[in-house]
N, C-alpha and C positions, 0 to 999 in steps of 0.2 A: 502494499499501499504508500502513498506517496506522505511525502510530510506533510501537516496542518500547519498551517502559517496564518491563514485566516480562517475567522470564524462569523458567521452570521448567524444574528438570534431575528426569529418573524416574531413579532409583537412584544409590544413594550408597556404592557401593565409591570406589577409589581415583580412578577416572577422572571417574564425576559429584561428586566431595566437590572436585575440580579445579576441575572446571569452573564450578562454583557457585563458589566463591572468586574465579577471577575473573567473573565478571559479578559479582558485590556487588562488586570493587575497581574496577571499570568503570562502575559507578553505578546498574547496575539493579535494581531492588526483584527480588527474586530469594527462589525456594521453592525447597529441597530435601526430593524425597519419594522414602520408603525403605519398605516395609511391614516392615523389618524393624529392630525397634525397638534392637537393638543393634549393627547395622550406622549406623543414624541416631544413634545417641549417639558411635560413635566416629567419624563425620564429625565431629560435633561438636567433638569435644576434637580431631582431626587440624588443623582447620581454623583452631581457636582459639592452638591451639600454633603454628604458620605464621606467622598475624599478627604473635604475641609476639615471635618471633624475625626478621621482617622490621623490628620497634618495636625493639629490643634492638641490630639492626645499623644502625640509620637512618635505615631505607630509608623508614620511614613515621613520622606523628608519633602522637601519643594523639590526638588529633582523628580521624584517620582510621581510627583503629583501635574507636574509637566508633562512626563513620558507617557502615564497614564493617557491624560487629556489628548497628546496626539496620537495615540493608540486608535481612538473610537469614534466613529464617524455615524451621525444619524441621518436617518433620510425616507420621504415619504414615497420613494420609487421602489417599485420593486422588480425593476430591469438592477437597480443596484445590488441584489443578492446575488451575488456570487461570489462562492467563497470552498474553500478546502472541506468545508462541515458547516451545515447549515442546520440548525436547533430552534425549529419550531414551537414557538410558546405564544398560541392566541389561544379564544375560545374553546370549551371542551364540548365539540359539536364536530362529527364523524365528518360532515359532507364538506364543512369550512376547510377539516385540515385538509383532507383529500383534492377539496381543489386547488389549496395552496398549494402539495407539491405535484402534482400537475402544470402548474406553472412552472414551479422553480425546475424541472425535470427538463423543460423547455430551454429554459438559459443558461445550466452548468451543465459542464461536462461529466463524460460516463464515472471520473474520478469521485466527483464531488460525493462525500457521505450527508444523507437523507436521516436529522433525527427527531421524532417527538417527545416534548417532556412531558403530554400526557400524562397525567396519573390515575387515568381508569379505563382508557377507551383499548379497546384491543388491538398488538400491535399488528398480528394479523390481516384484521379487518380493513385497517390502513393499509396496509402494505398492496392489498386486491386493486386497489386505485391505482397502484404506480406500475410503470414500466421494466424498471430492473428495481424488486423489492430486494435483491442482495444487497445493495448495499444502505439499505435501510434499517430502522434502530427504533429503540426508545432510550430516552437519556434522560433520566426524570432526578431532575433537583426539587429539595425541598424549602419552604420558604421560611424563613428570608436566606436566599442564594449565598447571600455571600458570607455568610454565621454560617448554615447549618453543613457539617462536613459527608454526608451521605449522596453517591446517590448511584440510582438502580439502571443498571443496563439491561434493558428486554433485548431478549432474542425473539424474532419471528423464525417463523419455521424457513424461512430463506434467505437467513440473515448469515453472510457470509463471514466465517468465524475470524477472517484477519480485519473484518471492523471495529467485532467488541476486543481485539487484541489492541488495535489502534488508540479506540478510546481508554481502554484502561491506561494507557499513558497519559492522554491528554489530563485526564480527568487527576491524574498524580500530578503532574505540572502543574495543575491546580491548585493543588493543596486540600482535594477530597478523595472519600475513601469509598472506591466500586464497588458493589456489587453485581452479581449477574444471575438472570434468572433467564427463565423461560413464558413468553408469553400465557397468562393467566389471569384469570380475575383481579383487580388488585394488586398486582402484581405480588411484592412480599409487605411491605411496608401499611398499604392501605387496605390488604386483607387483614391483615393484625389487627389492626387500630380503629376495625370498624366496634369494635367489640366496649371499645373505652369512650366514644362517643355514644351509642345506643345505650351504653349500660346506664350512663350516668342519666341520660334523657328519661329513660323508663323511671331510676329511680326519682326524677323530678315529677315525672307522669302521675306515679302513687302516693306521692305526699301530697301533690293537690290534689288528685281525688279523694283522699282520707283528709283534707283540713288541715294537713302538717307543715309548723314552720319549717320547711327546708326550701334553701332558695340555692341555682347555681353557684355562688359563691360559697354557701357551706360546704357544697359536694368538693371546689375546685380547692378547696381549704384542705379536706380531709385525705384529697389525693395528692399535693403538693407537697402536707407532712408525710407521708409516706414515701419520700423519695423522687416524687414525679414533676419535670422541672416546671410542666403548666397543668393547670387540670382541664380535664375536656371542653370546659362549656369558657373559657379562655382561650384556647388553643382551635376551637371552632371562631370563634372570632376575628382570631387573627388570620386565620385560612380563606374564613369567606364561606359566609353560609351558603350561598351557591355552591358553591365549588364541592363544598365539603357534603353538601344532603347532592349533588348529584352522580358524587362516588357513591355513595352511599345504595343511591336507585340500580347504578350501573353491575355494584354487586353484587346486590340485593338480586337481580335479573338472573345475572349471568350467571348464577348458582342454582338456577330453579325456584327461587323465592320462597326460601325456608323460613320458619318464623323467628328464627334467631336474629335475622338481617334483617327484617322489616325497617323500612327507614320510621324516623321515629314523623308524626303528626305533630309537635312542637318543632319540630325543624322548618317542617313543610311550612306551617302558619310565619315562622318566622320570614321565611323565604320570601310567601305573596304578597307580608306587609313590607316589602323593599329593608327590613330589619336585618342586614349583612355580614354586618360587625364594623371590626375598625375603620372598615372603607367608606362605610353608609354613615359611621356615627353614633352607632347604635345598632346590637345583636340581644345577647343574653348581658349585655352590661352599655352602658351609655359611655362617650367616646367626647369629647370638647374639640 
């Protein structure tokens, strides 16, 4: 496989901008693409603020900051999305992802690696819409991408083993720990984590039905005191209610709708009300 020098991230939301930040800091020429100029502008501002915070804390020096800035390009033109590795980080909708990858295939050479940051959509299903699925892989970062060390590399049935080997080295250069798994509902982390969220919401629902004084903060406090870094309700607010609920629905359906994995009506209502967590200012908690 060829050497990776340029990485393009499609989607400049929280996850995409975080991945772009990680890419530039690791020394890769980085392109961050989004069709929405407002989203792109916000990403540019957020990345610069984060780097200036690292500078203020003495974790990087002015030369580092200048180098990082020189390595990142922001664009709203799909034609600019030409790179050795392209990481898709757009909305969790199958059609949107497959449409984007089809367009990316047309403007990139055969040795460009295509990766999806999807947290739950089947890699094999996305690959069905591609001309060359052997170069396609799941590359799932966790939020916030600059902080979280884990990356899931998800192999589709046609993924070339050399692609996995190369991306393991890229993750290492980024300071990440890569774990490799085959395509399966929820992959590893989201499959295991469903119970952390669902059981917490089940406890909350039971308490509400029985008139007991238990709230999300109480449950979070118990679990953080037990050793978890964040409680389930805090974590759902951070991830985004719509994203977390969507993953639960996908895993539930993919595994034949077992009762133990049934998505919570409490979370469904939050999504319907637009109470998506930190990004909307209100979820299980309120944010200023």
